C-alpha positions, 0 to 999 in steps of 0.5 A: 839792741844798745850801741856801744861806743867803746873805740868807736870814732865820733866826729863832732862839727862845732866841737870846741865849745858848748854842747859839741865839746860837752858831747865829746867829753861824754862819748870820750867817757864811753871810750870812743875816739873823739874828733873835734872840728871847729873854725875857732882855732884857739878854743879847738887847741884848748879842747884838744888838749884838755881831752888828750891831758885826761887821757882821751883819744883826740884829733883836733881839726880846723873846719869852717863848715860854710865852705864845702872843700873845707868839709871835705877835707877835714872829713877825709882827715878824720877817716884817715886819721882814725880809719873811719867814722862811726858817729857823725855829730852835725853840731855846728850852728849860728843863730840870729835875733831880730824882725823879718822886716828888718832883717837883711837877706844877707843874714838868712844866707849866713845862717842857712850856710852854716846850719844847713848847708854845713850839716849837708856838706859834712854828711856828704863827706862822711856818708860812705864810711858811716854806711860802711860802719853801720854808723850813726849820724846826730843833727843838733836841730832845735825846738825851733825846727818843729815849732815857729819862733818869733824873731828868729825866722832865719834861724827856724827856717834853717832848722826846719830845713834840717828837719826835712832833709834828715828825716828823710835820709833817715829813711833812705839809710835805714836798710843800710843799718845807718841811723839818724838821731835828731836832738831839738834843744830848748834854751841851753846856756852856750855861746850860741846866744852871745854870738847871734846875728842882729838884723844887720848882720852884726852881733845882736846887742838887744836882750834875748827872749827866754822861757823857763830855766836854761839847761847846761851843755853837760846835761844836754850831752848826757841826754844825747849820749844816752839817746845815741845808746838807745837808738832814739830817733828824736830827742826834745831837750828841757821841760819847757821844750817838751811842753812847747813841742807838745802844745804846738802839736795839739794846740798850734793856734794857741801856741802861736798866740802865747809864743808871740806874746812872750817874744814880742820884744824881738820885733822891735829890733 
């Protein structure tokens, strides 16, 4: 049975830009009420005003997902404002680029705090409401959560952790009618890469290695919302992402060699 999002409440972390904002617009077009959570207050204000001006029911909340208390407060605020949450999209994320040997441990911790613990905190805060409403949890993971990715060990580790957490949670929640959809984008043109951490914890300045053409947040959002409607379990986005996923499954050693060859320049940082 397809999910209908008319009058449903959709809360999106990292909702003021990129895939989060594009998905907010897409859900809003389906008649959903949108709560966008983000730590960038200026972008949050702009996004909220744009959605509101277009006639959509939107609630913007400042939230730093690395802080458990902030996540608890923000989610409680959304529940108080709208009466509950039907969809939680754990979208907020950060990446890093650089060799394991040169990357400081503090960078790994920062990436885990945002990507893994941010999703954990928000899900913990929202899960009772989601169960009550037989809702949906969407997690913006990555192809790097299903395959290795050279030069991004911290990022890949955080995404593999999300894969373990949310596939297991899906099993635990199945009897409640609450579903978990894992989204694994390939390369999407967002500000995620322009904010990537380098080995020293500052913004990376070396060129990003990519494969294939980067997709747009808007197209990614269309696929995500369609997958949410259909009750999909896993969405691997972009043609290259799909190819990489299947090659890594069927020919893992070949995949590692080819991926290493393509991304070897990352190890120079």
